PLY file of the C-alpha trace (Angstrom):
ply
format ascii 1.0
element vertex 344
property float x
property float y
property float z
element edge 343
property int vertex1
property int vertex2
end_header
0.05 0.09 -0.24
2.76 2.51 0.82
5.19 1.60 -2.07
1.38 2.18 -4.18
1.23 5.62 -2.46
4.24 6.42 -3.05
3.98 5.80 -6.68
0.99 8.09 -7.24
2.82 10.70 -5.73
5.74 10.63 -7.98
3.52 10.19 -10.93
1.54 13.44 -9.70
4.82 15.34 -9.16
6.16 14.43 -12.92
2.89 15.42 -14.28
2.92 18.62 -12.67
6.61 19.26 -13.50
5.72 18.20 -17.15
2.88 20.52 -17.00
4.77 23.76 -15.64
7.68 22.75 -18.39
4.84 22.74 -21.06
3.36 26.10 -19.96
7.11 27.59 -19.81
7.54 26.43 -23.12
4.54 27.90 -24.59
5.52 30.87 -23.20
9.10 30.94 -24.40
7.59 30.02 -27.60
5.12 33.02 -28.08
8.08 35.67 -26.35
10.31 34.45 -29.49
7.74 34.67 -31.93
6.42 37.86 -30.68
10.08 39.25 -31.02
10.67 37.57 -34.37
7.27 39.35 -35.91
8.11 42.74 -34.18
6.96 45.43 -36.20
10.15 47.31 -37.73
9.37 50.93 -37.09
12.63 52.21 -39.10
11.38 54.55 -41.72
7.77 54.31 -40.93
5.67 57.35 -40.92
3.67 57.77 -37.96
0.65 60.60 -37.51
0.11 61.76 -33.72
-2.27 63.92 -32.67
-1.49 66.16 -29.78
2.27 65.17 -30.34
3.76 68.73 -29.37
3.35 68.19 -25.82
2.81 66.20 -22.75
2.72 62.26 -23.50
2.17 62.99 -27.11
5.99 64.85 -26.73
7.18 61.73 -25.11
5.96 59.29 -27.67
7.31 61.56 -30.65
10.76 61.41 -28.73
10.76 57.80 -28.47
9.44 57.01 -32.05
12.45 59.60 -33.21
14.69 57.47 -31.63
13.42 54.11 -33.66
14.05 55.98 -36.86
10.24 56.87 -37.63
9.43 59.99 -39.95
6.97 61.81 -37.83
3.87 64.33 -38.41
2.48 65.86 -35.41
-0.68 67.28 -34.92
-1.78 70.34 -32.49
-3.70 73.53 -32.03
-0.75 75.66 -30.73
1.61 76.95 -33.30
4.15 77.80 -30.72
4.06 74.45 -29.11
4.13 72.63 -32.33
7.36 74.61 -33.32
9.02 74.03 -30.27
8.79 70.45 -30.46
9.86 70.34 -34.32
13.02 72.27 -33.51
13.87 69.73 -30.72
13.15 66.73 -32.90
14.81 68.41 -35.94
17.94 69.26 -33.80
18.05 65.44 -33.10
18.19 64.14 -36.76
14.30 63.43 -36.80
12.42 63.98 -40.31
9.53 65.43 -38.75
6.72 67.78 -40.00
4.00 69.74 -38.14
0.52 70.46 -38.80
-1.47 72.93 -37.11
-4.97 71.58 -37.04
-8.33 71.57 -35.16
-9.13 67.81 -35.26
-12.59 68.22 -34.21
-13.24 69.49 -37.75
-13.31 66.34 -39.89
-12.42 68.12 -43.18
-8.93 69.18 -40.88
-8.35 65.45 -39.74
-8.72 64.37 -43.77
-6.49 67.17 -44.63
-4.02 65.83 -41.74
-3.70 62.52 -43.31
-3.13 63.85 -47.13
-0.40 66.12 -46.12
1.60 62.89 -44.69
0.90 61.22 -47.64
1.80 63.91 -49.85
5.04 64.60 -48.14
5.99 61.01 -47.41
4.04 58.83 -50.00
2.52 56.76 -47.37
1.15 56.50 -43.88
1.71 53.70 -41.40
0.82 54.22 -38.31
-1.95 56.61 -36.60
-1.52 57.53 -33.02
-5.01 59.21 -31.35
-3.80 60.93 -28.40
-4.91 64.61 -28.62
-7.77 65.47 -26.09
-8.91 67.85 -23.26
-10.18 67.86 -20.00
-12.74 69.43 -17.77
-12.39 69.40 -13.78
-15.02 70.17 -11.57
-18.38 69.27 -9.80
-21.42 67.62 -12.00
-23.47 70.76 -11.37
-21.09 73.11 -12.58
-20.57 71.29 -16.19
-23.07 72.61 -19.31
-23.93 70.46 -22.18
-21.88 72.38 -23.83
-18.97 71.15 -21.67
-19.77 67.68 -22.53
-19.83 68.42 -26.56
-16.62 70.34 -25.90
-14.86 67.22 -24.43
-16.49 64.49 -26.56
-15.82 66.28 -29.65
-11.92 66.57 -28.83
-11.35 63.44 -26.87
-13.98 60.98 -29.05
-14.87 62.62 -32.56
-11.28 63.92 -33.32
-9.79 60.05 -33.12
-13.10 58.72 -35.11
-12.37 61.35 -37.93
-8.67 60.64 -38.09
-9.49 56.71 -38.02
-11.78 57.09 -40.96
-9.61 59.33 -42.92
-6.55 56.90 -42.24
-8.73 53.74 -43.27
-8.68 54.09 -47.00
-5.04 54.74 -47.28
-4.08 52.08 -44.99
-6.41 49.61 -47.01
-4.67 50.71 -50.24
-1.46 49.71 -48.74
-2.47 46.62 -47.64
-1.86 47.04 -43.51
-1.94 49.67 -41.16
-1.58 50.27 -37.42
-3.69 52.48 -35.02
-2.99 53.45 -31.32
-5.94 55.04 -29.58
-4.81 56.68 -26.37
-7.96 56.32 -23.94
-7.87 56.59 -20.25
-8.62 54.73 -16.57
-11.06 57.21 -16.93
-12.63 55.43 -19.69
-12.85 52.10 -17.15
-13.71 53.86 -14.07
-15.90 56.91 -13.93
-14.10 59.46 -11.60
-16.06 61.91 -9.71
-15.27 65.78 -10.78
-14.17 64.50 -14.24
-17.63 63.48 -15.71
-17.12 64.66 -19.22
-14.02 63.31 -19.54
-14.90 60.08 -18.61
-18.06 60.11 -20.80
-15.28 61.03 -23.96
-13.13 57.88 -22.88
-15.78 55.24 -22.03
-16.96 55.65 -25.65
-13.08 56.09 -26.78
-12.60 52.78 -25.55
-15.48 51.15 -26.90
-14.76 52.54 -30.32
-11.20 51.36 -29.92
-12.07 47.73 -29.17
-15.23 47.81 -31.53
-13.41 48.93 -34.53
-10.16 47.05 -33.62
-12.12 43.81 -34.00
-13.85 44.63 -37.40
-10.28 46.20 -39.20
-8.19 43.10 -38.30
-9.66 41.46 -41.44
-7.89 44.22 -43.40
-4.90 43.79 -41.76
-5.25 47.10 -39.92
-4.36 46.30 -36.11
-5.55 48.43 -33.30
-3.88 49.26 -30.08
-5.97 50.36 -27.08
-3.84 52.22 -24.44
-5.57 52.67 -21.05
-2.88 55.05 -19.07
-2.63 56.35 -15.58
-2.64 59.75 -14.48
0.54 61.20 -16.13
3.51 63.10 -14.62
3.92 65.82 -17.67
2.59 69.12 -16.18
-0.45 68.89 -17.97
-2.87 69.99 -15.13
-1.86 73.50 -15.67
-3.62 73.16 -19.37
-6.84 71.72 -18.19
-10.10 73.85 -17.54
-11.47 74.14 -13.99
-14.65 74.68 -12.89
-16.24 75.26 -9.09
-14.06 76.42 -6.39
-11.02 76.95 -8.65
-8.21 76.53 -6.19
-9.31 73.72 -4.08
-10.15 71.84 -7.39
-7.00 72.17 -9.25
-4.92 71.67 -6.07
-6.34 67.82 -5.69
-6.16 67.48 -9.31
-2.41 68.53 -9.36
-1.82 66.76 -6.55
-2.92 63.43 -7.83
-1.32 64.04 -11.29
1.97 64.45 -9.51
1.97 61.73 -6.80
4.34 58.92 -7.75
1.42 55.94 -6.35
-1.45 57.67 -8.45
0.40 58.76 -11.69
3.36 57.49 -14.06
6.23 58.44 -15.62
5.51 59.60 -19.22
8.81 58.45 -20.67
8.45 55.12 -19.40
4.68 54.96 -20.52
5.91 56.04 -24.07
8.19 52.98 -24.29
5.53 50.66 -23.09
2.98 52.07 -25.68
5.27 51.78 -28.28
6.16 48.29 -27.47
2.38 47.41 -27.62
2.36 48.88 -31.10
5.44 46.60 -32.44
4.09 43.80 -31.02
0.72 43.88 -32.18
-0.85 43.83 -28.54
-4.78 44.70 -28.74
-4.69 46.45 -25.35
-2.14 47.68 -23.29
-2.87 48.71 -19.60
-0.40 50.91 -18.04
0.69 50.41 -13.95
0.07 47.86 -11.65
-2.26 50.18 -10.03
-4.77 50.40 -13.27
-4.59 46.68 -13.93
-5.78 46.28 -10.63
-8.46 48.78 -10.40
-9.80 47.75 -13.78
-9.73 44.15 -12.57
-11.38 44.79 -9.43
-14.09 47.12 -11.33
-15.03 43.88 -13.34
-15.28 41.62 -10.29
-16.62 44.25 -7.92
-17.93 47.13 -9.64
-20.44 48.19 -6.62
-17.06 48.41 -4.34
-15.60 50.44 -6.75
-18.46 52.64 -7.19
-18.51 52.99 -3.19
-15.23 53.84 -3.04
-15.84 56.78 -5.60
-18.69 57.79 -3.63
-16.30 58.09 -0.60
-13.98 60.13 -2.56
-16.40 62.36 -3.85
-17.33 63.09 -0.53
-14.21 64.96 0.29
-13.81 66.82 -3.06
-14.64 70.77 -3.14
-18.15 71.35 -3.42
-19.29 74.89 -5.36
-21.73 75.99 -7.75
-19.17 78.45 -9.98
-19.55 77.36 -13.30
-16.86 80.08 -14.07
-13.97 78.19 -16.23
-10.42 78.81 -15.71
-7.17 77.26 -16.87
-4.93 74.94 -14.59
-2.38 77.88 -14.60
-5.05 80.67 -13.59
-5.87 78.53 -10.41
-2.63 78.19 -8.95
-2.46 79.11 -5.39
-0.77 77.96 -2.25
-3.09 75.25 -2.34
-1.30 73.85 -5.16
2.15 74.41 -4.12
4.89 71.87 -1.99
7.09 68.95 -2.57
4.74 66.78 -4.57
3.34 69.55 -6.85
6.81 70.51 -7.89
7.09 67.25 -10.02
4.02 68.47 -12.05
6.01 72.08 -12.44
9.28 70.26 -13.42
7.55 67.91 -15.77
5.58 71.15 -17.48
9.10 72.14 -18.78
10.48 69.02 -20.02
7.16 68.00 -21.59
6.44 71.36 -23.15
3.37 72.17 -21.41
0 1
1 2
2 3
3 4
4 5
5 6
6 7
7 8
8 9
9 10
10 11
11 12
12 13
13 14
14 15
15 16
16 17
17 18
18 19
19 20
20 21
21 22
22 23
23 24
24 25
25 26
26 27
27 28
28 29
29 30
30 31
31 32
32 33
33 34
34 35
35 36
36 37
37 38
38 39
39 40
40 41
41 42
42 43
43 44
44 45
45 46
46 47
47 48
48 49
49 50
50 51
51 52
52 53
53 54
54 55
55 56
56 57
57 58
58 59
59 60
60 61
61 62
62 63
63 64
64 65
65 66
66 67
67 68
68 69
69 70
70 71
71 72
72 73
73 74
74 75
75 76
76 77
77 78
78 79
79 80
80 81
81 82
82 83
83 84
84 85
85 86
86 87
87 88
88 89
89 90
90 91
91 92
92 93
93 94
94 95
95 96
96 97
97 98
98 99
99 100
100 101
101 102
102 103
103 104
104 105
105 106
106 107
107 108
108 109
109 110
110 111
111 112
112 113
113 114
114 115
115 116
116 117
117 118
118 119
119 120
120 121
121 122
122 123
123 124
124 125
125 126
126 127
127 128
128 129
129 130
130 131
131 132
132 133
133 134
134 135
135 136
136 137
137 138
138 139
139 140
140 141
141 142
142 143
143 144
144 145
145 146
146 147
147 148
148 149
149 150
150 151
151 152
152 153
153 154
154 155
155 156
156 157
157 158
158 159
159 160
160 161
161 162
162 163
163 164
164 165
165 166
166 167
167 168
168 169
169 170
170 171
171 172
172 173
173 174
174 175
175 176
176 177
177 178
178 179
179 180
180 181
181 182
182 183
183 184
184 185
185 186
186 187
187 188
188 189
189 190
190 191
191 192
192 193
193 194
194 195
195 196
196 197
197 198
198 199
199 200
200 201
201 202
202 203
203 204
204 205
205 206
206 207
207 208
208 209
209 210
210 211
211 212
212 213
213 214
214 215
215 216
216 217
217 218
218 219
219 220
220 221
221 222
222 223
223 224
224 225
225 226
226 227
227 228
228 229
229 230
230 231
231 232
232 233
233 234
234 235
235 236
236 237
237 238
238 239
239 240
240 241
241 242
242 243
243 244
244 245
245 246
246 247
247 248
248 249
249 250
250 251
251 252
252 253
253 254
254 255
255 256
256 257
257 258
258 259
259 260
260 261
261 262
262 263
263 264
264 265
265 266
266 267
267 268
268 269
269 270
270 271
271 272
272 273
273 274
274 275
275 276
276 277
277 278
278 279
279 280
280 281
281 282
282 283
283 284
284 285
285 286
286 287
287 288
288 289
289 290
290 291
291 292
292 293
293 294
294 295
295 296
296 297
297 298
298 299
299 300
300 301
301 302
302 303
303 304
304 305
305 306
306 307
307 308
308 309
309 310
310 311
311 312
312 313
313 314
314 315
315 316
316 317
317 318
318 319
319 320
320 321
321 322
322 323
323 324
324 325
325 326
326 327
327 328
328 329
329 330
330 331
331 332
332 333
333 334
334 335
335 336
336 337
337 338
338 339
339 340
340 341
341 342
342 343
């Protein structure tokens, strides 16, 4: 009896070992295949919206290092020129396009300009967007329209403009920079969350449909980013207090992420044809909990909302105009330093 038990235990151990080795072999094979089939970005033409500052600028720098030819779109001509001068000084081939991509024809014109200049277009990265921070009662319908136009419709216009060119070439890549706010609704950021929830749906849905045409779509879910971008957001309500909590959140290491690291992960996801790139462990955990315990996440958000500033003030100010002693300090300094680095 003892020998029989020992033999069973030995057989079980061997089976477990073979199972582990099998899983390891499959993982290794997948890693090798992924590396072999990695998308070579050298000489590829990449059009990136909102590429003159923030995460967009971090991605243009990373793409430039990989030998891409760049087309960067933005509204602000001064920021565009500053970005162009920096990239050109590093020997990166780049053109800039001043455009309001909430206008469909301007998105179409941007794609045409890229093709006219370089003869083709290989990748579109939809990164442009805006944000309004403040309590729900201060948000008008026009605030929702403005944010949805900038975050959702501009991306759809770019996608629609690029698809015919991609089909003509036989392939293409689209990267949509969405947000953790498109997976979990964050209080005092309602128009932004509405736009990003819609953008996630667009990105995931169109990715499924375009695969048959050899057009690969990557949906990116970033966390808050340390780029200094809070100074450019719109703020309503108690401006000083509202801006202070948002700036602190976008500066704190546990709540926000390094933009250069994020850019590398996003470009890696593009190269390895990943359908989804979820940045930071915190975001992955939060999204998992949202799927498993959505009521719990809602309860947490309800509690957080009780501690956020309360106001009926509908006046809109920029983050920079909302600076006060509340938004100063050691943690907030990270955002101020990042603003210089990322052209904010």
